[in-house]
C-alpha positions as semicolon CSV with decimal commas, in nm:
position;residue;x (nm);y (nm);z (nm)
1;M;0,000;0,000;0,000
2;Q;0,136;0,339;-0,103
3;A;0,185;0,628;0,139
4;L;-0,081;0,825;-0,052
5;D;-0,326;0,542;0,006
6;I;-0,253;0,551;0,381
7;V;-0,319;0,927;0,389
8;H;-0,645;0,878;0,199
9;I;-0,764;0,596;0,429
10;L;-0,677;0,802;0,737
11;Q;-0,872;1,099;0,599
12;Q;-1,171;0,872;0,539
13;A;-1,143;0,737;0,895
14;V;-1,136;1,087;1,046
15;A;-1,440;1,190;0,839
16;L;-1,636;0,882;0,954
17;H;-1,521;0,942;1,313
18;Q;-1,649;1,300;1,304
19;Q;-1,983;1,177;1,168
20;G;-2,019;0,940;1,462
21;R;-1,982;0,630;1,246
22;F;-1,746;0,474;1,496
23;A;-1,740;0,112;1,378
24;Q;-1,642;0,206;1,023
25;A;-1,384;0,458;1,147
26;E;-1,232;0,201;1,382
27;G;-1,193;-0,048;1,100
28;L;-1,005;0,204;0,888
29;Y;-0,777;0,311;1,176
30;L;-0,687;-0,056;1,230
31;Q;-0,625;-0,096;0,859
32;V;-0,373;0,191;0,871
33;L;-0,201;0,042;1,176
34;Q;-0,165;-0,296;1,010
35;V;0,051;-0,127;0,747
36;Q;0,210;0,144;0,968
37;P;0,213;0,029;1,334
38;D;0,388;0,353;1,433
39;N;0,131;0,587;1,276
40;F;0,073;0,837;1,556
41;D;-0,254;0,978;1,423
42;A;-0,420;0,639;1,370
43;M;-0,310;0,513;1,715
44;H;-0,410;0,833;1,894
45;L;-0,747;0,871;1,724
46;L;-0,826;0,503;1,777
47;G;-0,769;0,569;2,147
48;V;-0,996;0,875;2,137
49;L;-1,263;0,664;1,967
50;A;-1,228;0,393;2,234
51;R;-1,295;0,651;2,504
52;Q;-1,596;0,784;2,314
53;T;-1,736;0,432;2,304
54;A;-1,693;0,379;2,682
55;R;-1,374;0,170;2,674
56;P;-1,145;0,385;2,892
57;E;-0,885;0,115;2,967
58;L;-0,837;0,042;2,597
59;A;-0,835;0,416;2,529
60;L;-0,555;0,473;2,780
61;D;-0,352;0,186;2,638
62;L;-0,383;0,312;2,280
63;I;-0,315;0,676;2,363
64;S;-0,012;0,574;2,574
65;R;0,122;0,385;2,273
66;A;0,069;0,697;2,061
67;I;0,267;0,902;2,316
68;R;0,554;0,653;2,289
69;I;0,547;0,704;1,913
70;D;0,557;1,085;1,948
71;P;0,600;1,224;2,300
72;Q;0,574;1,587;2,189
73;Q;0,199;1,591;2,111
74;A;0,004;1,789;2,372
75;A;-0,333;1,656;2,250
76;A;-0,233;1,300;2,334
77;Y;-0,148;1,390;2,695
78;C;-0,476;1,577;2,724
79;N;-0,677;1,280;2,595
80;A;-0,480;1,041;2,816
81;G;-0,577;1,260;3,111
82;A;-0,944;1,233;3,014
83;A;-0,919;0,852;3,000
84;L;-0,747;0,850;3,340
85;Q;-1,029;1,059;3,484
86;D;-1,280;0,812;3,342
87;L;-1,092;0,542;3,533
88;G;-1,100;0,745;3,856
89;R;-0,724;0,804;3,851
90;T;-0,756;1,178;3,903
91;E;-0,407;1,256;4,033
92;E;-0,254;1,085;3,730
93;A;-0,499;1,269;3,505
94;L;-0,387;1,600;3,653
95;A;-0,023;1,514;3,583
96;S;-0,112;1,429;3,223
97;Y;-0,288;1,763;3,174
98;Q;0,015;1,939;3,323
99;K;0,237;1,765;3,067
100;A;0,007;1,878;2,787
101;L;0,032;2,237;2,915
102;E;0,410;2,220;2,935
103;L;0,408;2,142;2,566
104;K;0,132;2,391;2,482
105;P;0,069;2,652;2,757
106;D;-0,224;2,815;2,573
107;Y;-0,414;2,487;2,525
108;A;-0,765;2,586;2,634
109;F;-0,904;2,232;2,633
110;A;-0,627;2,109;2,863
111;L;-0,675;2,409;3,093
112;N;-1,045;2,328;3,122
113;N;-0,977;1,959;3,183
114;R;-0,714;2,045;3,442
115;G;-0,980;2,250;3,617
116;N;-1,211;1,946;3,616
117;A;-0,941;1,732;3,777
118;L;-0,863;1,995;4,040
119;S;-1,233;2,026;4,121
120;K;-1,259;1,649;4,159
121;L;-0,970;1,668;4,406
122;L;-1,157;1,943;4,596
123;R;-0,889;2,197;4,505
124;H;-1,161;2,441;4,408
125;D;-0,967;2,768;4,413
126;E;-0,702;2,621;4,181
127;A;-0,977;2,485;3,957
128;L;-1,127;2,833;3,922
129;V;-0,788;2,970;3,819
130;S;-0,751;2,701;3,554
131;Y;-1,097;2,768;3,410
132;R;-1,025;3,141;3,397
133;Q;-0,703;3,071;3,212
134;A;-0,897;2,862;2,961
135;I;-1,147;3,144;2,914
136;A;-0,866;3,399;2,873
137;V;-0,724;3,188;2,590
138;K;-1,066;3,116;2,437
139;P;-1,334;3,366;2,554
140;D;-1,609;3,187;2,361
141;Y;-1,542;2,853;2,535
142;A;-1,892;2,781;2,667
143;E;-1,791;2,459;2,845
144;A;-1,523;2,641;3,047
145;H;-1,775;2,907;3,154
146;H;-2,010;2,628;3,262
147;S;-1,736;2,441;3,449
148;H;-1,636;2,766;3,621
149;G;-1,994;2,811;3,734
150;T;-2,014;2,455;3,863
151;V;-1,722;2,511;4,100
152;L;-1,863;2,844;4,217
153;H;-2,186;2,660;4,294
154;K;-1,996;2,401;4,501
155;L;-1,855;2,694;4,698
156;H;-2,213;2,821;4,757
157;R;-2,145;3,132;4,548
158;Y;-2,475;3,094;4,368
159;E;-2,508;3,442;4,218
160;A;-2,159;3,420;4,069
161;A;-2,230;3,068;3,942
162;L;-2,545;3,194;3,775
163;L;-2,349;3,461;3,589
164;S;-2,111;3,194;3,455
165;Y;-2,398;2,972;3,343
166;R;-2,565;3,263;3,169
167;R;-2,243;3,350;2,987
168;A;-2,220;2,988;2,868
169;L;-2,578;3,013;2,743
170;Q;-2,511;3,339;2,563
171;L;-2,241;3,152;2,373
172;N;-2,451;2,839;2,323
173;P;-2,826;2,889;2,388
174;G;-2,895;2,518;2,346
175;F;-2,630;2,406;2,599
176;V;-2,841;2,157;2,794
177;D;-2,601;2,108;3,086
178;A;-2,576;2,484;3,137
179;L;-2,956;2,520;3,128
180;N;-2,992;2,248;3,389
181;S;-2,718;2,402;3,604
182;Q;-2,882;2,742;3,572
183;G;-3,201;2,590;3,709
184;I;-3,012;2,438;4,002
185;A;-2,853;2,775;4,086
186;L;-3,189;2,953;4,064
187;H;-3,332;2,686;4,295
188;A;-3,052;2,751;4,545
189;L;-3,140;3,122;4,525
190;R;-3,507;3,028;4,590
191;D;-3,626;3,162;4,255
192;F;-3,826;2,847;4,196
193;E;-4,042;2,976;3,911
194;A;-3,733;3,078;3,712
195;A;-3,571;2,742;3,794
196;I;-3,875;2,561;3,654
197;A;-3,857;2,770;3,337
198;S;-3,491;2,672;3,294
199;Y;-3,566;2,302;3,343
200;E;-3,853;2,324;3,096
201;R;-3,616;2,473;2,838
202;V;-3,394;2,166;2,891
203;L;-3,695;1,942;2,835
204;Q;-3,791;2,121;2,514
205;I;-3,448;2,036;2,376
206;R;-3,412;1,693;2,537
207;P;-3,745;1,548;2,659
208;G;-3,569;1,240;2,791
209;H;-3,355;1,431;3,043
210;A;-3,448;1,247;3,365
211;D;-3,246;1,479;3,592
212;A;-3,433;1,785;3,458
213;W;-3,769;1,619;3,528
214;R;-3,652;1,534;3,881
215;N;-3,516;1,886;3,936
216;R;-3,840;2,039;3,805
217;G;-4,030;1,826;4,057
218;M;-3,809;1,950;4,341
219;A;-3,881;2,315;4,250
220;L;-4,255;2,246;4,226
221;Q;-4,237;2,075;4,564
222;K;-4,078;2,387;4,715
223;L;-4,375;2,586;4,579
224;Q;-4,604;2,328;4,748
225;R;-4,745;2,228;4,410
226;F;-4,724;1,867;4,517
227;R;-4,947;1,708;4,252
228;Q;-4,745;1,866;3,973
229;A;-4,426;1,762;4,152
230;V;-4,545;1,400;4,159
231;D;-4,622;1,418;3,786
232;S;-4,270;1,548;3,719
233;Y;-4,106;1,274;3,925
234;E;-4,314;1,015;3,740
235;Q;-4,189;1,150;3,408
236;A;-3,832;1,104;3,536
237;L;-3,917;0,749;3,639
238;C;-4,069;0,667;3,300
239;I;-3,728;0,752;3,153
240;N;-3,525;0,585;3,428
241;P;-3,725;0,346;3,650
242;Q;-3,411;0,285;3,861
243;F;-3,377;0,653;3,959
244;A;-3,365;0,614;4,338
245;N;-3,360;0,986;4,409
246;A;-3,675;1,045;4,201
247;H;-3,853;0,769;4,396
248;L;-3,743;0,936;4,721
249;Y;-3,864;1,284;4,629
250;R;-4,186;1,143;4,485
251;A;-4,242;0,976;4,823
252;N;-4,192;1,310;5,000
253;S;-4,454;1,478;4,780
254;L;-4,698;1,190;4,820
255;R;-4,657;1,221;5,198
256;S;-4,738;1,592;5,176
257;L;-5,053;1,503;4,978
258;G;-5,160;1,260;5,250
259;R;-5,124;0,963;5,014
260;V;-4,949;0,763;5,282
261;D;-4,970;0,412;5,136
262;E;-4,825;0,532;4,804
263;A;-4,556;0,728;4,990
264;V;-4,454;0,420;5,187
265;A;-4,428;0,212;4,869
266;A;-4,216;0,484;4,705
267;Y;-3,985;0,507;5,008
268;V;-3,939;0,130;5,008
269;R;-3,860;0,131;4,635
270;A;-3,607;0,413;4,683
271;R;-3,438;0,209;4,956
272;E;-3,429;-0,100;4,733
273;L;-3,255;0,105;4,464
274;G;-2,982;0,231;4,696
275;A;-3,114;0,546;4,863
276;D;-2,973;0,594;5,214
277;P;-3,156;0,326;5,419
278;E;-3,109;0,516;5,744
279;Q;-3,282;0,824;5,605
280;I;-3,557;0,615;5,441
281;N;-3,624;0,427;5,763
282;Y;-3,647;0,758;5,946
283;A;-3,913;0,878;5,701
284;L;-4,100;0,549;5,739
285;A;-4,081;0,579;6,117
286;A;-4,238;0,926;6,095
287;L;-4,527;0,759;5,909
288;G;-4,561;0,498;6,182
289;V;-4,444;0,209;5,962
290;V;-4,129;0,113;6,156
291;A;-4,002;0,188;6,505
292;A;-3,861;0,535;6,561
293;P;-3,482;0,563;6,599
294;A;-3,317;0,736;6,893
295;A;-3,242;1,042;6,677
296;A;-3,262;1,171;6,323
297;P;-2,978;1,035;6,105
298;A;-2,682;1,270;6,120
299;A;-2,651;1,268;5,739
300;Y;-3,017;1,372;5,708
301;V;-2,975;1,664;5,950
302;K;-2,649;1,777;5,788
303;E;-2,795;1,767;5,436
304;L;-3,113;1,943;5,549
305;F;-2,927;2,235;5,703
306;D;-2,648;2,253;5,446
307;Q;-2,922;2,316;5,187
308;Y;-3,111;2,549;5,422
309;A;-2,815;2,768;5,520
310;G;-2,841;3,043;5,259
311;H;-3,201;3,137;5,343
312;F;-3,233;3,002;5,697
313;D;-3,263;3,334;5,880
314;R;-3,510;3,486;5,635
315;H;-3,730;3,178;5,622
316;L;-3,748;3,129;5,998
317;L;-3,790;3,491;6,098
318;Q;-4,013;3,617;5,817
319;D;-4,206;3,312;5,702
320;L;-4,235;3,108;6,022
321;H;-4,232;3,394;6,279
322;Y;-3,961;3,210;6,470
323;R;-3,918;3,345;6,824
324;T;-3,741;3,066;7,009
325;P;-3,395;3,227;7,043
326;A;-3,530;3,550;7,193
327;L;-3,773;3,369;7,423
328;L;-3,517;3,112;7,539
329;V;-3,239;3,363;7,606
330;D;-3,483;3,591;7,789
331;L;-3,582;3,300;8,014
332;L;-3,213;3,221;8,067
333;R;-3,146;3,580;8,179
334;Q;-3,428;3,560;8,432
335;S;-3,298;3,233;8,576
336;G;-2,962;3,351;8,710
337;P;-2,641;3,548;8,643
338;A;-2,640;3,712;8,300
339;G;-2,278;3,815;8,251
340;A;-1,918;3,690;8,214
341;L;-2,033;3,336;8,137
342;D;-1,866;3,063;7,935
343;I;-2,145;2,962;7,696
344;V;-2,180;2,690;7,432
345;D;-2,453;2,736;7,170
346;L;-2,543;2,382;7,064
347;G;-2,673;2,348;6,709
348;C;-2,596;2,717;6,663
349;G;-2,686;2,713;6,293
350;T;-2,639;3,052;6,133
351;G;-2,599;3,215;6,474
352;L;-2,949;3,347;6,551
353;C;-2,884;3,306;6,925
354;G;-2,536;3,455;6,904
355;P;-2,620;3,828;6,926
356;L;-2,849;3,757;7,223
357;L;-2,592;3,546;7,407
358;K;-2,287;3,761;7,337
359;P;-2,361;4,031;7,600
360;M;-2,385;3,755;7,863
361;S;-2,066;3,576;7,764
362;R;-1,702;3,574;7,859
363;T;-1,649;3,314;7,584
364;L;-1,908;3,204;7,330
365;V;-1,864;2,876;7,137
366;G;-2,095;2,769;6,854
367;V;-2,127;2,402;6,754
368;D;-2,315;2,265;6,454
369;I;-2,307;1,960;6,227
370;S;-2,360;2,173;5,914
371;S;-2,048;2,340;5,775
372;N;-2,266;2,560;5,552
373;M;-2,452;2,691;5,856
374;L;-2,123;2,763;6,030
375;E;-2,003;2,964;5,730
376;Q;-2,309;3,186;5,772
377;A;-2,250;3,212;6,148
378;A;-1,885;3,311;6,094
379;Q;-1,993;3,609;5,886
380;K;-2,166;3,755;6,192
381;N;-1,831;3,780;6,379
382;I;-1,997;3,700;6,712
383;Y;-1,858;3,365;6,826
384;D;-1,515;3,322;6,981
385;H;-1,497;2,970;6,836
386;L;-1,706;2,776;6,586
387;V;-1,682;2,398;6,573
388;C;-1,827;2,157;6,315
389;A;-1,927;1,853;6,520
390;E;-2,215;1,644;6,647
391;I;-2,320;1,815;6,969
392;T;-2,321;1,513;7,202
393;D;-1,975;1,411;7,086
394;F;-1,851;1,767;7,134
395;L;-1,983;1,798;7,490
396;A;-1,843;1,458;7,583
397;Q;-1,490;1,585;7,512
398;G;-1,498;1,843;7,793
399;R;-1,550;1,846;8,168
400;D;-1,662;2,139;8,383
401;C;-1,604;2,377;8,090
402;Y;-1,923;2,584;8,064
403;D;-2,162;2,791;8,269
404;V;-2,438;2,761;8,008
405;A;-2,523;2,506;7,740
406;L;-2,808;2,626;7,520
407;A;-2,991;2,436;7,244
408;A;-3,265;2,624;7,057
409;D;-3,482;2,409;6,829
410;V;-3,222;2,130;6,831
411;F;-3,389;1,848;7,024
412;V;-3,655;1,817;6,752
413;Y;-3,390;1,600;6,581
414;I;-3,306;1,393;6,891
415;G;-3,561;1,153;7,036
416;D;-3,381;0,983;7,323
417;L;-3,222;1,269;7,521
418;A;-3,029;1,050;7,764
419;G;-2,699;1,090;7,578
420;I;-2,718;1,466;7,549
421;F;-2,819;1,502;7,915
422;A;-2,523;1,290;8,027
423;A;-2,283;1,487;7,807
424;A;-2,425;1,822;7,920
425;R;-2,385;1,728;8,287
426;Q;-2,020;1,643;8,224
427;A;-1,948;1,962;8,031
428;L;-2,127;2,202;8,267
429;R;-1,982;2,330;8,593
430;V;-2,175;2,278;8,916
431;G;-2,462;2,527;8,907
432;G;-2,432;2,559;8,529
433;R;-2,752;2,597;8,331
434;F;-2,884;2,369;8,058
435;S;-3,136;2,563;7,850
436;F;-3,330;2,426;7,554
437;S;-3,658;2,415;7,366
438;V;-3,868;2,116;7,263
439;E;-4,192;2,061;7,077
440;V;-4,475;1,931;7,295
441;S;-4,586;1,567;7,306
442;G;-4,914;1,544;7,493
443;H;-4,908;1,179;7,595
444;E;-4,603;0,989;7,472
445;D;-4,264;1,055;7,631
446;I;-4,105;1,075;7,285
447;L;-4,304;1,118;6,965
448;L;-4,165;1,120;6,611
449;Q;-4,416;1,332;6,424
450;A;-4,515;1,317;6,056
451;S;-4,304;1,634;6,013
452;Q;-3,999;1,414;6,089
453;R;-3,937;1,615;6,409
454;F;-3,944;1,475;6,760
455;A;-4,166;1,603;7,038
456;H;-4,120;1,538;7,412
457;S;-4,349;1,537;7,713
458;A;-4,300;1,740;8,030
459;V;-4,297;1,418;8,235
460;Y;-4,011;1,281;8,024
461;L;-3,804;1,599;8,062
462;Q;-3,853;1,596;8,438
463;R;-3,744;1,232;8,452
464;M;-3,431;1,307;8,247
465;A;-3,347;1,589;8,488
466;Q;-3,381;1,362;8,788
467;E;-3,180;1,077;8,634
468;Y;-2,889;1,297;8,520
469;G;-2,850;1,533;8,812
470;F;-3,036;1,848;8,709
471;A;-3,292;2,060;8,889
472;V;-3,572;2,201;8,673
473;G;-3,571;2,576;8,719
474;E;-3,816;2,679;8,445
475;M;-4,044;2,489;8,208
476;K;-4,260;2,733;8,024
477;S;-4,521;2,662;7,758
478;C;-4,503;2,886;7,453
479;I;-4,566;2,918;7,080
480;L;-4,231;2,845;6,914
481;R;-4,325;2,942;6,557
482;R;-4,578;2,873;6,285
483;D;-4,582;2,549;6,087
484;K;-4,801;2,508;5,776
485;G;-5,014;2,796;5,894
486;A;-5,067;2,662;6,247
487;E;-4,905;2,766;6,574
488;L;-4,650;2,516;6,703
489;D;-4,659;2,449;7,078
490;G;-4,338;2,399;7,271
491;Y;-4,162;2,416;7,604
492;L;-3,879;2,651;7,697
493;V;-3,667;2,487;7,967
494;V;-3,388;2,596;8,199
495;M;-3,228;2,333;8,426
496;R;-2,945;2,369;8,674
497;R;-2,664;2,114;8,716
498;L;-2,656;1,981;9,073
């Protein structure tokens, strides 16, 4: 076969490859390699094709052979990096992208892919730099703008992420991933109607996009349009019946509609498909199907409040008329000394109690399981220390450390309070005060409600005090906040360590 014939066959292979006719292209690449085993282009492009057809190990082998043929080709290192990422070998992928950039510093595709690897390694600030470098080289690189936005979103910088997604869409209005990401950012910013519009644009372009149907359902659910949310989840499940997350969110909407039997079946199916069994069992317990656990799953509470962090204060104070911090701290002031105290704010969240406790404190420590909540609390510049930890574990590490341990609206996620009482007794000094709120259970000591929050009886709280060495100073009935339009009854409690 003449050299001109090889060139012609390779050109045909590339044309077929670009048309997506992979089998025919592969046959021609192999035909070239039978005659010229050291043909870089045929070996490299055969590796690229293998990756495109979901054969990453073969792709890496072929591209590595191409690199041995010609080690000065930046594109080969870039494509090897992509195959390594497919195989989960992210550190090696990063090194391969770096090699590509040593050969070609202005290689926008490698800069973008390097950003993807850095993001996967949680090196988010470095990833942002790499994406910006890609955009500087190629300002119309829509994928780099989208990737930049994705990392900003991971850093909870939703407005900035939205700007990046919108720039990507200016460059490519039909960019489905950017439209879906734009919807997710709008959801995080609580602009649910706009999020739905973005998801619906995705579905106009790609009706079989199961994630967009699921995401649309989540936004409808936030607007309490539960029937429409169920319909949207069912569309996702028609496309992907194994979509565990869609089963889970469908169950949540069915529960809100009072369709309990259907909700239970959907929760069970979600669990069968791999959704977190601990969280599913907790939801089933709230429906009375299985026994209630001692506390809400830590992962459930963390996820709930990580998502809630950005709008927590506004939602509680404006929408739910939340008064617990002010009422609880006022009761604490009335119960004893109100200055120069070492105070720990358990489940401090975004720091709503902080400004009220600060004038009473010598030191003020905030503890929460949600890192996103703590980021919001840190911005208030009130706490001397903020700690991301489970509150019982945190208290158990100290002895005679605090004059006050306060927990506002925290025990709604803990059923059995024995552990927290024991830890609080250890951490408090003699005479120290343990102050908290609970929702009211009229008859049962501990009740897991359909809201997935625990309630406790006065008799149970008094028994806990007696068993763990506390004297009940105050136990005051009050309205904690509103919930679904109704007033929510609770107790405000101050106990003293004996």
